[in-house]
N, C-alpha and C positions, 0 to 999 in steps of 0.2 A: 514815971513809968517804972514798974518793978523790974529788977535785973533779970529775972527768969523769963520775962516777956521778950527779951532781946535774943533769946536762944531759939533757933529753929526747932521744930518738933516733927518727928516722923510719927504720923498717926497710925500707919500700918503699911504693910508690904504684901505684894502677891507675886509669886514665882510664875514666870511665863515660860521658862525653860530651865531644866535641871540636868546637866550633863557634866562634861569636863569643867565647865563653868556654869554658874547659875546666873540667870538674868531675872531681875526683879523690877517691879514698878513700885516706887515708894510714893505714898501720899504724904506730902510735907506741908506744914504750916510755917511760913517764913516769919521772921521777926516783925515785919510790918502787918502781919495778919493775913496776908494773901495765902490761899491754898493752891498748891501746884502739885504736879506729878513729876518725878525724876526717875530716869532709868539707871539701874545699878548693875554692873557686871561684877561677880564675885567668884574668885577662884583661889584665894589665899595669898600668902606672902611668897616672895621669890628672892633669889640670890643671883648675883653676877660677879665674876672675878676676871681680872685681866692678869693672866700669868705672864711674867716678864723675866728674862734672863739679863741681869745687869752686866755681866761679863761680856756677853756677845751682843748686847743691845738689841734684842729681839723680843717679840711677844708672840704668844700662841693665841690664835684666833680661829674661828671656824667659818665655813660658808655652808649655808643650808637654804633650802626652799622654805618660804613662809607664805602660806595661802593669802593672808590679808594684804601684804605688800604686792603680791602677784595680782590679786583681784583689783587693787586700787591703782597700781602703777605699772603692771606687767613686768615687775622685777623677778627674774628667774631664781635669784638667790640673794642673800644678804650676808655681809661680812659682820660678824659679831664676836664679842667676848663670850666665853662659856657662861651659860645661865640656865635657870630652870626654877620650877616650883620648889618651895621649901617643904621637905617631908619631915625634917628633923626639928627638934626643939631649939637646937643651936645653929644659927645662921652660918657660923664658921664651918661646921661640919657639912652643911648643905653645899656651901661653895666648894669645899674640897671634893665632895662627891661629884658634883657637876663637872669640875675641871678634869677629874680622872675619867669619867664616863665619856666626855666629849673630846678631850685632847690627849688622854693617856698620861697626864702628868700628875705626880704625887706632890701636892703642896704641903708645906709645913706651916710656919707662922704666916698669918695673913695680916695685911694692913687695912683696917677699916677706913672707908672713904666717907660714906654717908648711908642713911636709910631714907629713901625718898618715895613719894607717891608718884607712880609712873604716869597715870592718866587720871588726875583727881576729879575731872569733870564727869567721869562715868564709871571708873573702876575702884575697887577696894584694895587693889594690889599695892603693897609696900615692898620695895626691893632693897635688899641689903647689898651695897656695893663694896667690893674689896679689890685690892692689888695683891698679887701673889708672887713673890720672888721664887724662882726655881733655877736649877742648873741642869746641864745635859743629862747627868746621871739620874735625875728625877723623872725622866720620860720613860716609864716602865711599862706602859700599856699602849694599845693600838689607838684608843680613842674612837671617834666616829659615832658615839651614842649607843644606846641600847637597841639591839635588833628588833625587839618587840614593839618599840616605839616608832619604827620606820622613819627615823629622822633624816637619813641621808646626809650625814655630816661629813664634810671634808675639812681636815685639819691643815692649817697653814702657819708657818713660822714667818713673821713679817718684821722687817727692820723697824725699830721704833721711829726713826727719822721718817720712814715712808708713811707710817700711821699718822704722824704729826702733819706731814704734808697733805695727806688726804683730809685731815680735820680742817686745816687751814683753807683748803680748796672747796670745802663744803661737800666732800665726796664720802664722808663717813655717815651713812644714812641712819644707822642705828644709834639712838640717843644714849643708851647705857654704855655702849662702847666708846662713843664720842666723849662722854663724861669721864670715863676711866682713863682714856688717853690724855685728856687735858689735866686730870688730877695727877697722873704720874709725871707729866711734863712740869707741873708746878712744883711738885715735891722733889723731883730728881732731874732738873734741866740738863745736868751733865750727861745723861744717857741719850740725849737727842742731838748731840754735837755731830 
């Protein structure tokens, strides 16, 4: 069997919705020759950063309403690390922008964690995950998100030990935040004593 016959092929796509995100139906030929359709959600790449103060052993997180978790599970808000779509060519710059818009913190050097597919079964989104050290003097803005985006963000400074306990108890419902808390805990266990 030729090697190129082992590679799936997208024969074509049709857009069924084009707004903040595009929703497409893809006509796919699988490696075994079967022809199937697959739904694809496309809105571009994203960034997420967990700002943390090593001296005070806290992190900046946000609480905000998210329509999908509210629809699916009646959650009125979700605890999350600052995140958003990548508007810039440089993911580091995007993570710094999101951190400032959402929490009011000016981050300098970032610690890359990973670039991951957030929902590979349906979405094209790849998210760049970072840890971002900060100090009290770096909190120069109000945070809360952009007024024109109606995000309704509340900023919270939470003890790292409390975030770790929430992760262990299965109470951190946001996957990107859960991942970043665990990554920080693996890299800097001394901050969680």
